N, CA, C and O atoms as CSV, one atom per row, in Angstrom:
chain,resi,resn,atom,element,x,y,z
A,1,MET,N,N,0.899,-1.066,0.201
A,1,MET,CA,C,-0.088,-0.237,0.462
A,1,MET,C,C,1.075,1.178,0.250
A,1,MET,O,O,2.138,1.336,0.849
A,2,SER,N,N,0.328,2.261,-1.004
A,2,SER,CA,C,1.378,3.212,-0.953
A,2,SER,C,C,0.764,4.650,-0.111
A,2,SER,O,O,-0.428,4.949,-0.044
A,3,GLU,N,N,2.004,5.492,0.546
A,3,GLU,CA,C,1.183,6.306,1.215
A,3,GLU,C,C,0.446,7.133,0.584
A,3,GLU,O,O,0.392,7.024,-0.641
A,4,SER,N,N,-0.333,8.201,1.271
A,4,SER,CA,C,-0.979,9.407,0.892
A,4,SER,C,C,-0.196,10.664,0.368
A,4,SER,O,O,0.676,11.128,1.102
A,5,SER,N,N,-0.367,11.067,-0.473
A,5,SER,CA,C,0.754,12.196,-0.430
A,5,SER,C,C,-0.525,14.051,-0.245
A,5,SER,O,O,-1.630,14.346,-0.701
A,6,VAL,N,N,0.166,14.548,0.362
A,6,VAL,CA,C,-0.742,15.892,0.453
A,6,VAL,C,C,-0.087,17.078,-0.129
A,6,VAL,O,O,0.971,17.415,0.401
A,7,HIS,N,N,-0.635,17.950,-1.379
A,7,HIS,CA,C,-0.351,19.085,-1.492
A,7,HIS,C,C,-0.989,20.329,-1.649
A,7,HIS,O,O,-2.133,20.625,-1.994
A,8,ARG,N,N,0.339,21.231,-1.208
A,8,ARG,CA,C,-0.084,22.511,-0.865
A,8,ARG,C,C,0.978,23.308,-2.038
A,8,ARG,O,O,2.158,23.164,-2.358
A,9,GLN,N,N,-0.233,24.284,-2.499
A,9,GLN,CA,C,0.091,25.654,-3.801
A,9,GLN,C,C,-0.591,26.573,-3.238
A,9,GLN,O,O,-1.748,26.336,-2.889
A,10,THR,N,N,0.052,27.940,-3.016
A,10,THR,CA,C,-0.374,28.850,-2.928
A,10,THR,C,C,-1.251,29.675,-4.128
A,10,THR,O,O,-0.580,30.142,-5.049
A,11,ILE,N,N,-2.375,29.826,-4.150
A,11,ILE,CA,C,-2.621,30.348,-5.579
A,11,ILE,C,C,-2.890,32.056,-5.463
A,11,ILE,O,O,-3.139,32.739,-6.457
A,12,PHE,N,N,-2.794,32.598,-4.099
A,12,PHE,CA,C,-3.084,34.213,-3.904
A,12,PHE,C,C,-2.462,34.222,-2.999
A,12,PHE,O,O,-2.049,33.281,-2.322
A,13,ARG,N,N,-2.231,36.084,-2.814
A,13,ARG,CA,C,-1.310,36.353,-1.350
A,13,ARG,C,C,-1.045,37.833,-1.758
A,13,ARG,O,O,-0.215,38.254,-2.564
A,14,ASN,N,N,-1.951,38.521,-1.007
A,14,ASN,CA,C,-1.686,40.444,-0.470
A,14,ASN,C,C,-1.285,40.180,0.863
A,14,ASN,O,O,-0.929,39.240,1.574
A,15,ALA,N,N,-1.469,41.268,0.903
A,15,ALA,CA,C,-1.179,41.964,2.442
A,15,ALA,C,C,-2.205,41.397,3.276
A,15,ALA,O,O,-1.922,41.038,4.419
A,16,ASP,N,N,-3.382,41.281,2.810
A,16,ASP,CA,C,-4.437,41.062,4.039
A,16,ASP,C,C,-5.182,39.553,3.468
A,16,ASP,O,O,-6.331,39.344,3.858
A,17,ASN,N,N,-4.696,38.792,2.792
A,17,ASN,CA,C,-4.908,37.240,1.808
A,17,ASN,C,C,-4.539,36.458,1.575
A,17,ASN,O,O,-4.067,36.543,0.441
A,18,LEU,N,N,-4.436,35.709,1.921
A,18,LEU,CA,C,-3.868,34.124,1.435
A,18,LEU,C,C,-4.875,33.631,1.430
A,18,LEU,O,O,-5.805,33.774,2.223
A,19,ALA,N,N,-4.762,32.760,0.194
A,19,ALA,CA,C,-5.307,31.497,-0.559
A,19,ALA,C,C,-4.365,30.343,-1.016
A,19,ALA,O,O,-3.435,30.403,-1.821
A,20,VAL,N,N,-4.920,29.077,-0.173
A,20,VAL,CA,C,-4.078,27.855,-0.306
A,20,VAL,C,C,-5.113,26.952,-0.892
A,20,VAL,O,O,-6.318,27.063,-0.666
A,21,TRP,N,N,-4.418,25.809,-1.864
A,21,TRP,CA,C,-5.190,25.035,-2.304
A,21,TRP,C,C,-4.379,24.042,-1.780
A,21,TRP,O,O,-3.149,24.084,-1.772
A,22,ILE,N,N,-5.227,22.943,-1.240
A,22,ILE,CA,C,-4.795,21.794,-0.725
A,22,ILE,C,C,-5.459,20.921,-1.106
A,22,ILE,O,O,-6.672,21.034,-1.283
A,23,CYS,N,N,-4.532,19.453,-1.390
A,23,CYS,CA,C,-5.763,18.322,-1.758
A,23,CYS,C,C,-4.541,17.098,-1.434
A,23,CYS,O,O,-3.335,17.233,-1.223
A,24,VAL,N,N,-5.464,15.778,-1.497
A,24,VAL,CA,C,-4.762,14.644,-1.245
A,24,VAL,C,C,-4.704,14.018,-2.838
A,24,VAL,O,O,-5.655,14.118,-3.613
A,25,ASP,N,N,-3.580,13.442,-3.134
A,25,ASP,CA,C,-4.081,12.117,-4.030
A,25,ASP,C,C,-4.403,11.039,-3.997
A,25,ASP,O,O,-3.916,10.081,-3.398
A,26,LYS,N,N,-5.728,11.170,-5.003
A,26,LYS,CA,C,-7.067,9.881,-4.537
A,26,LYS,C,C,-6.511,8.782,-4.937
A,26,LYS,O,O,-6.763,7.730,-4.351
A,27,LYS,N,N,-5.725,8.822,-5.919
A,27,LYS,CA,C,-5.014,7.306,-6.322
A,27,LYS,C,C,-4.062,6.824,-4.880
A,27,LYS,O,O,-4.393,5.770,-4.336
A,28,ALA,N,N,-3.213,7.403,-4.460
A,28,ALA,CA,C,-3.035,6.622,-2.788
A,28,ALA,C,C,-3.365,6.053,-1.884
A,28,ALA,O,O,-4.309,6.451,-1.202
A,29,GLY,N,N,-2.553,4.732,-1.547
A,29,GLY,CA,C,-3.549,4.170,-1.113
A,29,GLY,C,C,-4.218,4.923,0.414
A,29,GLY,O,O,-4.078,6.058,0.868
A,30,GLY,N,N,-5.014,3.667,0.942
A,30,GLY,CA,C,-5.307,4.492,2.391
A,30,GLY,C,C,-6.842,4.757,2.238
A,30,GLY,O,O,-7.403,4.680,1.145
A,31,SER,N,N,-7.643,5.150,3.687
A,31,SER,CA,C,-9.133,5.027,3.709
A,31,SER,C,C,-9.415,6.418,3.270
A,31,SER,O,O,-8.406,7.115,3.161
A,32,SER,N,N,-10.478,6.950,3.010
A,32,SER,CA,C,-11.037,7.956,2.626
A,32,SER,C,C,-11.173,8.624,4.145
A,32,SER,O,O,-11.321,9.844,4.217
A,33,LYS,N,N,-11.138,8.059,5.000
A,33,LYS,CA,C,-10.845,8.570,6.762
A,33,LYS,C,C,-9.733,9.275,6.840
A,33,LYS,O,O,-9.745,10.481,7.086
A,34,GLU,N,N,-8.495,8.483,6.605
A,34,GLU,CA,C,-7.133,8.822,6.561
A,34,GLU,C,C,-6.697,10.042,5.619
A,34,GLU,O,O,-5.916,10.950,5.903
A,35,LYS,N,N,-7.477,9.811,4.295
A,35,LYS,CA,C,-7.169,10.792,3.572
A,35,LYS,C,C,-7.778,12.308,4.295
A,35,LYS,O,O,-7.136,13.328,4.044
A,36,LEU,N,N,-8.523,12.370,4.830
A,36,LEU,CA,C,-9.745,13.167,5.247
A,36,LEU,C,C,-8.567,14.241,6.374
A,36,LEU,O,O,-8.288,15.431,6.519
A,37,SER,N,N,-8.189,12.928,6.954
A,37,SER,CA,C,-6.910,13.529,8.374
A,37,SER,C,C,-5.940,14.160,7.911
A,37,SER,O,O,-5.512,15.081,8.607
A,38,LEU,N,N,-5.478,13.965,6.994
A,38,LEU,CA,C,-4.204,14.084,6.334
A,38,LEU,C,C,-4.396,15.763,5.934
A,38,LEU,O,O,-3.944,16.847,6.304
A,39,LEU,N,N,-5.157,15.343,5.153
A,39,LEU,CA,C,-5.922,17.021,4.679
A,39,LEU,C,C,-5.975,18.304,5.597
A,39,LEU,O,O,-5.412,19.399,5.582
A,40,ASN,N,N,-7.052,17.580,6.528
A,40,ASN,CA,C,-7.548,18.205,8.003
A,40,ASN,C,C,-5.843,18.727,8.493
A,40,ASN,O,O,-5.454,19.889,8.374
A,41,ALA,N,N,-5.183,17.843,8.922
A,41,ALA,CA,C,-3.959,18.461,9.263
A,41,ALA,C,C,-3.224,19.549,8.925
A,41,ALA,O,O,-2.745,20.367,9.710
A,42,GLU,N,N,-3.136,19.543,7.637
A,42,GLU,CA,C,-2.055,20.154,6.218
A,42,GLU,C,C,-2.893,21.294,6.597
A,42,GLU,O,O,-2.195,22.249,6.935
A,43,ILE,N,N,-4.471,21.578,6.670
A,43,ILE,CA,C,-5.362,23.040,6.362
A,43,ILE,C,C,-4.385,23.643,8.127
A,43,ILE,O,O,-3.731,24.678,8.249
A,44,GLN,N,N,-4.681,22.377,9.411
A,44,GLN,CA,C,-4.059,23.026,10.277
A,44,GLN,C,C,-2.722,24.051,10.461
A,44,GLN,O,O,-2.398,25.133,10.949
A,45,SER,N,N,-2.127,22.752,9.610
A,45,SER,CA,C,-0.318,23.165,9.456
A,45,SER,C,C,-0.384,24.570,8.778
A,45,SER,O,O,0.292,25.446,9.318
A,46,VAL,N,N,-1.082,24.894,7.705
A,46,VAL,CA,C,-0.970,26.510,7.343
A,46,VAL,C,C,-1.443,26.800,8.416
A,46,VAL,O,O,-0.501,26.834,9.207
A,47,CYS,N,N,-2.388,27.038,8.929
A,47,CYS,CA,C,-3.181,27.793,9.867
A,47,CYS,C,C,-2.344,28.182,11.191
A,47,CYS,O,O,-2.222,29.256,11.780
A,48,ASN,N,N,-1.770,26.787,11.454
A,48,ASN,CA,C,-0.210,27.517,12.365
A,48,ASN,C,C,0.507,28.203,12.542
A,48,ASN,O,O,0.925,28.605,13.628
A,49,ASP,N,N,0.982,28.657,10.911
A,49,ASP,CA,C,1.973,29.025,10.236
A,49,ASP,C,C,1.836,30.774,10.675
A,49,ASP,O,O,2.654,31.694,10.655
A,50,TYR,N,N,0.538,30.697,11.024
A,50,TYR,CA,C,0.056,32.549,11.000
A,50,TYR,C,C,-0.680,32.554,11.951
A,50,TYR,O,O,-1.605,33.355,11.816
A,51,ILE,N,N,-0.678,31.912,13.026
A,51,ILE,CA,C,-0.967,32.524,14.154
A,51,ILE,C,C,-0.035,33.719,14.643
A,51,ILE,O,O,0.935,34.142,14.013
A,52,SER,N,N,-0.465,34.169,15.806
A,52,SER,CA,C,-0.151,35.667,16.457
A,52,SER,C,C,0.356,34.979,17.791
A,52,SER,O,O,-0.360,34.009,18.039
A,53,THR,N,N,1.066,35.110,18.458
A,53,THR,CA,C,0.827,34.412,19.683
A,53,THR,C,C,2.127,35.315,20.730
A,53,THR,O,O,3.141,35.945,20.429
A,54,LEU,N,N,1.650,35.072,21.664
A,54,LEU,CA,C,2.238,36.252,22.755
A,54,LEU,C,C,3.535,35.568,23.478
A,54,LEU,O,O,4.372,36.229,24.092
A,55,ASP,N,N,3.582,34.098,23.311
A,55,ASP,CA,C,4.945,33.437,24.072
A,55,ASP,C,C,6.009,33.948,23.358
A,55,ASP,O,O,6.188,34.155,22.158
A,56,ASP,N,N,6.680,34.109,24.352
A,56,ASP,CA,C,8.023,34.364,23.985
A,56,ASP,C,C,9.012,33.816,23.466
A,56,ASP,O,O,9.995,34.236,22.855
A,57,THR,N,N,8.425,32.213,23.960
A,57,THR,CA,C,9.770,31.494,23.766
A,57,THR,C,C,9.799,31.069,21.932
A,57,THR,O,O,10.766,30.679,21.278
A,58,LEU,N,N,8.533,31.291,21.520
A,58,LEU,CA,C,8.693,30.912,20.264
A,58,LEU,C,C,9.067,31.834,19.046
A,58,LEU,O,O,8.551,32.951,18.998
A,59,HIS,N,N,9.945,31.424,18.048
A,59,HIS,CA,C,10.906,31.513,17.369
A,59,HIS,C,C,9.690,32.670,16.106
A,59,HIS,O,O,10.146,33.719,15.651
A,60,LYS,N,N,8.711,32.353,15.871
A,60,LYS,CA,C,7.891,32.628,15.113
A,60,LYS,C,C,6.701,34.240,15.960
A,60,LYS,O,O,6.098,34.201,17.032
A,61,LYS,N,N,6.738,34.894,15.402
A,61,LYS,CA,C,6.001,35.812,15.983
A,61,LYS,C,C,5.346,36.375,14.852
A,61,LYS,O,O,5.859,36.588,13.753
A,62,SER,N,N,3.712,36.690,15.341
A,62,SER,CA,C,3.255,37.726,14.149
A,62,SER,C,C,2.585,39.033,14.959
A,62,SER,O,O,2.109,39.055,16.094
A,63,PRO,N,N,2.709,40.075,14.015
A,63,PRO,CA,C,2.677,41.329,14.665
A,63,PRO,C,C,1.123,41.833,14.520
A,63,PRO,O,O,0.707,42.950,14.827
A,64,ARG,N,N,0.377,40.763,13.988
A,64,ARG,CA,C,-0.706,41.351,13.378
A,64,ARG,C,C,-1.692,39.757,14.158
A,64,ARG,O,O,-1.288,38.683,14.603
A,65,PRO,N,N,-3.150,40.394,13.985
A,65,PRO,CA,C,-4.001,39.480,14.829
A,65,PRO,C,C,-4.021,38.255,14.514
A,65,PRO,O,O,-3.096,38.012,13.739
A,66,ASN,N,N,-4.769,37.184,14.798
A,66,ASN,CA,C,-5.067,35.644,13.685
A,66,ASN,C,C,-5.531,36.152,12.845
A,66,ASN,O,O,-6.046,37.270,12.853
A,67,PRO,N,N,-5.396,35.182,11.694
A,67,PRO,CA,C,-6.374,35.549,10.431
A,67,PRO,C,C,-8.052,34.802,10.501
A,67,PRO,O,O,-8.163,33.860,11.286
A,68,THR,N,N,-8.877,35.075,9.975
A,68,THR,CA,C,-10.029,34.870,10.138
A,68,THR,C,C,-9.988,33.259,8.858
A,68,THR,O,O,-9.423,33.536,7.799
A,69,PRO,N,N,-10.422,32.056,8.941
A,69,PRO,CA,C,-10.051,31.229,7.994
A,69,PRO,C,C,-11.484,30.797,7.205
A,69,PRO,O,O,-12.584,30.716,7.751
A,70,ARG,N,N,-11.287,30.629,6.270
A,70,ARG,CA,C,-12.835,30.208,5.777
A,70,ARG,C,C,-12.055,28.715,4.526
A,70,ARG,O,O,-11.125,28.893,3.740
A,71,ILE,N,N,-12.670,27.652,4.704
A,71,ILE,CA,C,-12.534,26.514,4.151
A,71,ILE,C,C,-13.572,26.538,2.783
A,71,ILE,O,O,-14.742,26.846,3.010
A,72,PHE,N,N,-13.282,26.305,1.743
A,72,PHE,CA,C,-13.961,26.183,0.757
A,72,PHE,C,C,-13.592,24.186,0.183
A,72,PHE,O,O,-12.555,23.535,0.303
A,73,ILE,N,N,-14.882,23.806,-0.383
A,73,ILE,CA,C,-14.653,22.441,-0.847
A,73,ILE,C,C,-14.349,22.391,-2.344
A,73,ILE,O,O,-14.988,23.274,-2.917
A,74,GLU,N,N,-13.678,21.744,-3.088
A,74,GLU,CA,C,-13.618,22.009,-4.562
A,74,GLU,C,C,-14.643,21.176,-5.015
A,74,GLU,O,O,-14.782,20.211,-4.264
A,75,GLN,N,N,-15.515,21.189,-6.088
A,75,GLN,CA,C,-16.726,20.778,-6.341
A,75,GLN,C,C,-16.254,19.071,-6.581
A,75,GLN,O,O,-15.056,18.806,-6.682
A,76,GLY,N,N,-16.991,18.302,-6.637
A,76,GLY,CA,C,-16.829,17.620,-7.046
A,76,GLY,C,C,-15.878,16.849,-6.344
A,76,GLY,O,O,-16.290,15.696,-6.473
A,77,ASN,N,N,-14.572,16.818,-5.502
A,77,ASN,CA,C,-13.733,16.525,-5.008
A,77,ASN,C,C,-13.270,16.829,-3.962
A,77,ASN,O,O,-12.426,17.709,-3.793
A,78,GLU,N,N,-13.999,15.806,-2.722
A,78,GLU,CA,C,-13.997,15.725,-1.092
A,78,GLU,C,C,-12.248,15.922,-0.676
A,78,GLU,O,O,-11.638,16.356,0.301
A,79,LEU,N,N,-11.942,15.445,-1.767
A,79,LEU,CA,C,-10.184,15.379,-0.925
A,79,LEU,C,C,-9.474,16.607,-1.428
A,79,LEU,O,O,-8.245,16.661,-1.462
A,80,SER,N,N,-10.336,17.702,-1.862
A,80,SER,CA,C,-9.143,19.192,-2.342
A,80,SER,C,C,-10.135,20.323,-1.615
A,80,SER,O,O,-11.361,20.416,-1.677
A,81,ARG,N,N,-9.184,21.128,-0.920
A,81,ARG,CA,C,-9.603,22.466,-0.126
A,81,ARG,C,C,-8.768,23.412,-0.908
A,81,ARG,O,O,-7.665,23.376,-1.453
A,82,ILE,N,N,-9.836,24.372,-0.730
A,82,ILE,CA,C,-9.205,25.908,-0.876
A,82,ILE,C,C,-9.109,26.590,0.593
A,82,ILE,O,O,-10.157,26.763,1.215
A,83,LEU,N,N,-8.245,26.862,0.985
A,83,LEU,CA,C,-8.059,27.546,2.312
A,83,LEU,C,C,-7.994,29.232,2.673
A,83,LEU,O,O,-6.805,29.537,2.768
A,84,TRP,N,N,-8.636,30.091,2.840
A,84,TRP,CA,C,-8.695,31.458,2.696
A,84,TRP,C,C,-8.350,32.219,3.555
A,84,TRP,O,O,-9.290,32.773,4.125
A,85,LEU,N,N,-7.208,32.521,3.942
A,85,LEU,CA,C,-7.165,33.423,5.638
A,85,LEU,C,C,-7.199,34.650,5.184
A,85,LEU,O,O,-6.516,34.871,4.184
A,86,CYS,N,N,-7.899,35.647,5.712
A,86,CYS,CA,C,-8.026,36.618,5.745
A,86,CYS,C,C,-7.715,37.234,6.520
A,86,CYS,O,O,-8.199,36.746,7.542
A,87,TRP,N,N,-6.913,38.477,6.868
A,87,TRP,CA,C,-6.835,39.605,7.988
A,87,TRP,C,C,-7.365,40.950,7.750
A,87,TRP,O,O,-7.023,41.529,6.719
A,88,GLU,N,N,-7.933,41.355,8.343
A,88,GLU,CA,C,-8.745,42.804,8.770
A,88,GLU,C,C,-7.193,43.896,8.798
A,88,GLU,O,O,-6.147,43.855,9.445
A,89,SER,N,N,-7.666,44.680,7.887
A,89,SER,CA,C,-7.002,45.843,7.775
A,89,SER,C,C,-7.116,47.083,8.796
A,89,SER,O,O,-6.462,48.107,8.600
């Protein structure tokens, strides 16, 4: 059984918005539940990259508030999402 792979591609970025396309290879092995879990973990990973923190021990700090995440399911493909992070200016 081959391992599922997750693909991530930035499709739009500006000062207040970031849109990322995330999908799991449908042909790879594993159950649909496992693939959805991988997809959700990748979405969480992208969100974590942009979360601001007051923790001085962390190396990555963001001077702006946390983004508002929106998730869109690609029509006809349950293993593909577009994640849109939006910051209020």
